[in-house]
C-alpha positions in Angstrom: -5.6 1.9 28.6 -5.0 -1.9 27.7 -4.8 -3.5 24.0 -5.8 -6.4 22.5 -3.5 -7.7 19.9 -4.6 -8.2 16.1 -3.4 -9.1 12.7 -1.7 -6.7 10.4 -4.1 -4.7 8.0 -3.3 -2.0 6.0 -3.9 1.5 7.5 -5.7 2.9 4.9 -8.6 0.6 5.6 -9.0 2.2 9.2 -10.7 5.4 10.4 -7.7 8.0 11.6 -7.2 11.1 13.6 -4.5 13.6 12.1 -3.8 15.9 14.7 -1.8 18.5 11.8 -5.2 18.6 10.2 -7.3 19.1 13.4 -4.9 21.8 14.9 -5.3 23.4 11.2 -9.3 22.8 11.8 -9.0 24.6 15.4 -10.2 21.4 17.3 -7.7 22.1 20.0 -8.0 25.7 20.8 -8.7 26.1 24.3 -11.5 24.4 26.0 -13.8 23.8 23.1 -16.0 20.5 22.3 -17.7 19.7 19.2 -18.1 16.5 17.0 -15.4 15.2 14.3 -16.7 13.4 11.5 -15.3 11.6 8.7 -17.1 11.7 5.1 -17.1 9.5 1.8 -14.7 10.7 -0.8 -17.1 10.1 -3.4 -20.6 11.1 -2.7 -19.8 13.6 0.2 -22.1 11.7 2.9 -21.0 11.3 6.5 -19.6 8.1 7.2 -18.9 8.3 11.1 -18.9 11.0 13.9 -17.3 11.6 17.1 -17.6 14.0 20.1 -14.9 15.5 21.7 -13.7 17.9 24.3 -10.4 19.5 24.1 -8.7 20.5 27.1 -4.6 22.2 27.6 -2.8 18.9 27.7 -5.4 16.6 26.5 -8.2 15.7 24.0 -11.4 13.8 25.2 -12.8 11.3 22.7 -16.2 9.9 23.2 -18.0 8.0 20.5 -19.7 4.6 20.2 -17.9 1.6 18.4 -18.9 -2.2 17.9 -21.8 -1.2 19.8 -19.7 -0.1 23.0 -19.7 3.5 24.5 -15.9 4.7 24.8 -14.7 7.8 26.4 -11.1 8.6 27.5 -8.6 11.0 27.0 -5.7 11.1 24.7 -3.1 12.8 26.0 -1.4 15.8 24.0 2.6 16.7 23.7 4.0 20.4 22.5 7.3 21.2 20.5 8.3 24.9 20.1 8.2 25.5 15.9 11.4 27.1 14.5 9.3 30.4 13.9 7.5 30.4 16.6 4.5 29.2 18.1 4.2 25.2 18.9 3.0 21.7 17.4 0.8 19.4 19.0 1.3 15.9 19.1 -0.8 12.8 20.1 0.4 10.3 22.9 -0.6 6.9 22.2 -3.2 5.9 25.0 -1.7 2.2 25.1 -0.5 1.9 28.5 2.6 -0.1 27.1 3.4 2.3 24.8 3.0 6.1 25.2 4.7 7.2 21.6 4.8 10.9 20.3 2.6 10.5 17.0 0.5 12.6 14.6 -1.7 10.5 13.5 -3.8 7.7 15.5 -6.0 4.9 13.8 -9.3 3.2 15.2 -9.2 -0.5 15.2 -10.7 -2.8 18.3 -12.7 0.0 19.1 -9.6 2.6 20.2 -7.7 5.3 18.8 -4.1 4.0 18.8 -0.4 4.4 16.7 0.1 2.2 13.7 2.9 -0.2 15.5 0.5 -1.0 18.4 -2.8 -1.4 16.0 -0.4 -3.5 13.9 -1.2 -1.6 10.8 1.0 -1.2 7.4 1.0 1.0 4.3 -0.4 -0.6 1.5 2.7 -0.2 0.2 4.8 -2.6 2.5 2.2 -5.3 2.0 3.0 -5.4 -2.1 5.3 -7.1 -4.2 8.6 -5.2 -5.6 6.6 -5.2 -8.9 3.4 -3.7 -7.3 5.0 -0.8 -5.4 7.0 0.2 -9.0 3.1 0.3 -10.4 2.0 1.8 -7.3 4.5 4.6 -7.3 4.3 4.9 -11.3 0.7 5.5 -11.3 0.6 7.7 -8.3 3.3 10.1 -10.7 0.9 9.5 -13.6 -1.9 11.1 -11.2 0.1 13.9 -10.0 1.2 14.8 -13.6 -2.5 14.2 -14.9 -1.3 11.9 -17.5 -3.8 9.3 -18.8 -3.9 5.8 -17.3 -3.3 2.9 -19.6 -3.6 -0.1 -17.4 0.1 -1.8 -17.4 0.8 -1.0 -21.1 3.7 2.1 -21.8 2.0 4.9 -22.9 3.0 8.2 -24.9 3.3 10.7 -22.1 2.3 14.8 -22.2 5.4 17.0 -22.9 3.7 19.5 -21.1 3.6 19.8 -17.1 0.8 21.1 -14.9 -0.4 24.1 -14.4 1.1 25.9 -11.7 4.0 23.3 -11.6 7.5 24.3 -11.3 10.0 22.9 -13.9 12.3 21.5 -11.7 9.5 19.3 -9.6 8.3 18.2 -13.5 11.9 17.2 -14.2 12.1 15.3 -11.1 8.7 13.5 -11.1 9.4 12.2 -15.1 12.5 11.0 -13.9 11.6 9.3 -11.2 8.0 7.7 -13.0 10.5 6.8 -16.0 12.5 4.8 -13.5 9.8 3.0 -12.2 8.2 2.2 -15.5 11.1 1.0 -16.9 11.2 -1.3 -13.8 7.8 -2.9 -14.3 7.9 -3.4 -17.5 11.1 -5.3 -17.0 9.4 -7.4 -14.4 6.8 -8.0 -17.3 9.6 -9.3 -19.5 11.1 -11.5 -17.2 7.6 -13.2 -17.0 7.6 -13.6 -20.6 10.8 -14.8 -20.9 10.4 -17.6 -18.1 7.2 -18.9 -19.9 9.1 -18.7 -23.3 12.0 -20.1 -22.1 9.7 -23.3 -20.7 9.0 -23.8 -24.7 11.9 -22.9 -26.2 10.3 -19.3 -28.0 12.7 -16.3 -28.0 13.6 -14.1 -25.4 12.5 -10.7 -25.0 15.6 -8.2 -23.7 15.1 -6.5 -20.7 15.0 -2.4 -21.0 18.1 -0.7 -19.5 18.4 1.1 -16.1 18.2 5.1 -16.5 20.8 7.1 -14.7 20.1 10.6 -14.3 
């Protein structure tokens, strides 16, 4: 299969096939055919569907993209698991690639690995401050803490139900490191402004060492 080069985009914006999820769903069971769908996370409505046929060493995809019909095979690889059984992997169908990968992304009408599709994770396209804010907010969401925009807030002192105490403490420490670095970036920006007008400078928060 040939491939057309493109600009780098965020992979979160493209439909993906994850062989780990599909294996748990039984997609690769011997000689099965069916359809695979993507759904809107907000309203549960189906966004897109493709057809597939599972064979011992390949997965045949059949779908229409950009008003063009597509039907081609994704070669499969297997690696042994430590406790028996095997794990399936996709082989990128781009003729110049052939990498063993867990996820393929749809771009330019074909499913291929993120390297061939020139896709980056969201965090790779962010500034250092944006990365700190993103990671901080992800931890807040996991710990069920309230969001207060960019304003430091009083954290809950109780851990989420079912979470191990050690995990809770680790996440709190990681959150606080990102929070302080994010706040320091804001302080640095304010100091640059006040420095131009001869105003008072703010002290940066000290780094946390755990």
